[in-house]
C-alpha positions as CSV (number, residue, x, y, z in Angstrom):
1,M,82.4,109.4,123.7
2,A,82.7,109.3,119.8
3,P,82.7,106.0,117.8
4,I,86.1,104.8,117.0
5,E,86.8,104.2,113.3
6,F,89.3,101.7,111.7
7,T,89.4,99.1,108.9
8,V,89.2,95.4,109.8
9,N,89.9,93.0,106.8
10,G,89.4,95.7,104.1
11,R,86.0,97.0,105.7
12,R,85.6,100.3,107.4
13,Q,84.1,99.7,111.0
14,S,82.7,102.2,113.5
15,V,82.5,100.9,117.1
16,D,81.0,102.6,120.2
17,V,82.9,101.1,122.9
18,A,85.2,102.7,125.9
19,P,88.5,103.7,124.4
20,D,90.4,101.3,126.6
21,T,88.4,98.1,125.4
22,P,90.9,95.7,124.3
23,L,90.9,95.3,120.4
24,L,90.5,91.5,120.8
25,W,87.1,91.7,122.5
26,V,85.9,94.4,120.0
27,L,86.9,91.9,117.3
28,R,85.2,89.1,118.8
29,D,82.2,90.4,120.7
30,N,81.4,93.6,118.6
31,L,82.4,92.5,115.1
32,G,82.2,88.6,115.5
33,L,85.4,87.6,114.3
34,T,86.2,84.7,116.5
35,G,89.3,83.5,114.7
36,T,91.4,85.6,117.0
37,K,91.8,83.8,120.4
38,F,92.1,84.8,123.8
39,G,95.0,82.9,125.4
40,C,96.7,84.8,128.5
41,G,95.4,88.3,128.4
42,I,99.0,89.6,128.9
43,A,100.6,89.7,125.5
44,Q,102.9,86.5,126.4
45,C,101.4,83.8,124.5
46,G,100.4,85.1,121.0
47,S,97.0,83.4,120.4
48,C,95.4,87.0,119.9
49,T,98.0,88.1,117.1
50,V,96.7,90.1,114.5
51,H,98.2,92.6,112.1
52,I,97.9,96.3,112.6
53,D,99.1,98.2,109.6
54,G,101.0,95.2,108.7
55,A,102.8,94.6,112.0
56,P,102.0,91.5,114.0
57,T,100.4,92.7,117.4
58,R,99.0,91.1,120.4
59,S,95.5,92.3,120.4
60,C,94.6,91.3,124.0
61,V,96.6,94.5,125.3
62,I,95.9,97.0,122.7
63,G,93.0,99.4,123.6
64,I,90.7,100.0,120.6
65,S,91.4,103.9,120.7
66,T,95.2,102.9,119.5
67,V,93.9,101.4,116.1
68,A,91.5,104.6,115.1
69,G,92.3,105.2,111.5
70,K,94.4,102.1,111.1
71,R,94.1,98.8,109.1
72,V,93.6,95.6,111.2
73,T,93.9,92.2,109.5
74,T,92.8,88.9,111.4
75,I,93.0,85.1,110.5
76,E,89.8,85.7,108.7
77,G,91.2,88.6,106.5
78,L,93.9,86.4,105.0
79,S,91.6,84.6,102.7
80,R,87.9,83.2,102.6
81,D,88.7,79.7,101.7
82,R,92.2,79.0,103.3
83,S,94.2,79.6,100.2
84,H,96.8,82.0,101.7
85,P,100.3,80.2,101.1
86,V,100.7,80.0,104.8
87,Q,97.4,78.7,105.5
88,R,97.9,76.1,102.7
89,A,101.4,75.2,104.2
90,W,99.9,74.8,107.6
91,I,97.3,72.3,106.2
92,A,99.8,70.4,104.2
93,E,102.2,70.0,107.0
94,D,99.5,69.1,109.4
95,V,100.6,71.7,112.0
96,P,97.8,71.8,114.6
97,Q,97.1,69.6,117.2
98,C,94.5,71.1,119.3
99,G,94.6,74.4,117.0
100,Y,93.8,76.9,119.6
101,C,97.0,79.0,119.1
102,Q,97.3,78.5,115.3
103,S,95.3,81.5,114.0
104,G,98.1,83.5,116.1
105,Q,100.8,81.3,114.8
106,I,99.7,82.0,111.2
107,M,99.6,85.6,111.6
108,A,103.0,85.7,113.1
109,A,104.4,83.6,110.1
110,V,102.7,85.7,107.5
111,A,104.2,88.8,109.1
112,L,107.7,87.2,109.2
113,L,107.5,86.0,105.4
114,E,106.6,89.6,104.6
115,T,109.7,90.9,106.0
116,T,111.8,87.9,105.6
117,P,110.7,86.0,102.5
118,N,113.4,83.3,102.8
119,P,113.9,82.8,106.6
120,T,116.5,80.8,108.1
121,D,115.7,78.4,111.1
122,A,117.3,81.1,113.1
123,D,115.0,83.8,111.7
124,I,111.9,81.6,112.3
125,D,113.0,80.9,116.0
126,A,113.6,84.7,116.6
127,A,110.3,85.7,115.1
128,M,107.8,83.0,116.2
129,T,107.6,83.8,119.8
130,N,104.0,82.6,120.1
131,I,103.5,79.7,122.5
132,C,102.1,76.3,121.4
133,R,101.1,74.3,124.5
134,C,101.1,71.0,122.2
135,G,104.6,71.7,121.1
136,T,104.2,71.6,117.3
137,Y,107.1,73.9,116.8
138,Q,109.0,71.7,114.3
139,R,105.9,71.4,112.0
140,I,105.5,75.2,112.4
141,R,109.0,75.6,111.2
142,T,108.6,73.3,108.4
143,A,105.4,74.9,107.3
144,I,107.0,78.5,107.3
145,H,109.7,77.0,104.9
146,R,107.0,75.3,102.8
147,A,105.3,78.6,102.5
148,A,108.5,80.5,101.8
149,E,109.3,78.0,98.8
150,G,105.7,78.5,97.5
151,V,104.8,74.9,97.7
């Protein structure tokens, strides 16, 4: 088995794992990037959302061989100091309660704003399919609008 090479948060990585190992576990267990969370394991909740070549993807069901040669961005790759506009908006709106799903929520929101810089409530509702067990959906929506406005 040859090592699988890909880029994570701007750094080339090479991992020697089974090709069907979920990307989530490679990120967490092999690379120590624990900001991406395990929630359901069946790509329904969105806690494990990362970007693969810019597209939001649920990493719990993507085999590592699928990302060979691709760019992966995790929550840690948005900024070193929480200065990304979406992270700043999340803090300003005090979005998290328990916080468990929030890295996935933020990654989904970043992808939305990259394709739809000024989303409507309907755009947000359609794009934000991640589940928040605490029910902070209104604050998530407000934070996305805040990030879109650049405040």
